[in-house]
Structures are given as structure tokens and as C-alpha cells.
N, C-alpha and C positions, 0 to 999 in steps of 0.2 A: 664213850661212855657204855654201860652198861644197860641191858635194856629187857624188860620184863614184860611178855605178851602172852593175851587171852583171844580165845575165838569166842564171837559171842555165837549165839543159837542161829543168827539169822545168815550167821558168813560173814561176817564180817569182823576185821581183825586188828585187836587193840593193843598197841603198843606202848607202854611207856616207860619213859626213865625210871633207874630203880630210887630215884630220889623224889620220883613222883612229882615231879614239875610239868612235866608235857605230855598231855594223852596225844597219842595220833591215831585218828581209825582211820582204817585202810578196806578197800571194798574186796579185798579176796585174799588168801594166801597168799598170791606170789605178790601182794606189795604194790599194785602196777600203781594204784590211782588214791591218792588221798582222797577220804574224802570230809573229814572233820578235822582238826585240832583247837585245843583246850588247853589251858593251864589249870593246875589244879591244885590246892593247897590245903591243909589240916588247920580247922578253923576252930579247933577244940572239941569235947564234947562229941566226937563221935560224927561231928559234922563235916561235908568238904564245903571248899568254898570254890568253884569253876567260874573263870572269867576267861577275858581276851579271846572268846571264840571266833574260830573265822573254817566258812565253809556253809554246808545246805545244813541243819540240823532237821534228821527226817525221823520218822518211828523207829526206823532199824536204826538210826545213830544214838537215839535216846537209852534204845535197851542194850547197848554195845554199851555206853556211860553207864548206865545201872548193872549189868554184868559187873565191869568193872571195879564198879565202887559196891559192892556187896563183897567181890573178891576179896576186897579190904580191908574189910569189916567197918566199914562205912554205914550208918544206919539214916542220917537226912542229910542234906544238899540243898549247896544256894546258889543259884547261877544266875551271876549279873550279866542280863543282855546287854547293855551299856549305860551310856548317863541318866543321873535320875534326873539332872535338868530335863533333858530332853521326854521326860516323861517314861519312861522306861522303866518298869520297875524288877526288881529280881525276883525269879522262880524260886520258892524255896517249897522243899517238902521230905517225903520220905523217901528211903529208898527204899 
């Protein structure tokens, strides 16, 4: 499968399948340690839907995700953190 790679300001590397189905965020150019993994789909109207996140979501990871979304012309995002029945509502916002 072909991949697209961008580097964030903080040095994290965002690798995605060209279909845009999975984002993998690594800690450096050597891609030695996977920091965060998340699925992303297009929810229509330039909105990205992120779900099934796995890993530690730090400020650097958020910046890397934002850089990827801006690079792919998304304007809004919905980050589903878990089961709504458990009281976890999605985070929505502007990229």
C-alpha cells in the first residue's frame, strides 16, 4: 500500500495511507516508535471524523494531526473519544 508522509513543526512524522483511512504518528524521522494511531474518514463538508484512537494524545500529537488535516484541506474535525453511553462526547472544532 502506498503512503503519504508529512512532518509536523515539533518533529513528529505523520504517515497515512493514500486512501486516508489510518494515520500513524511517529516520534522522529527514523520512525522508531509509534506514538499515536487513529482512523480518519471524510464526514462531508470538509469535516474529518477521527475515531479508534490508540496511544497518548499529547499537545505535539494534536499539532501533528492538525498539520495533516490542514495539508488535506479539512476545515473541521470531530474526534470521537469513546462510547457516548459512557459519557464521552466527541470533541468538535475547527482545524
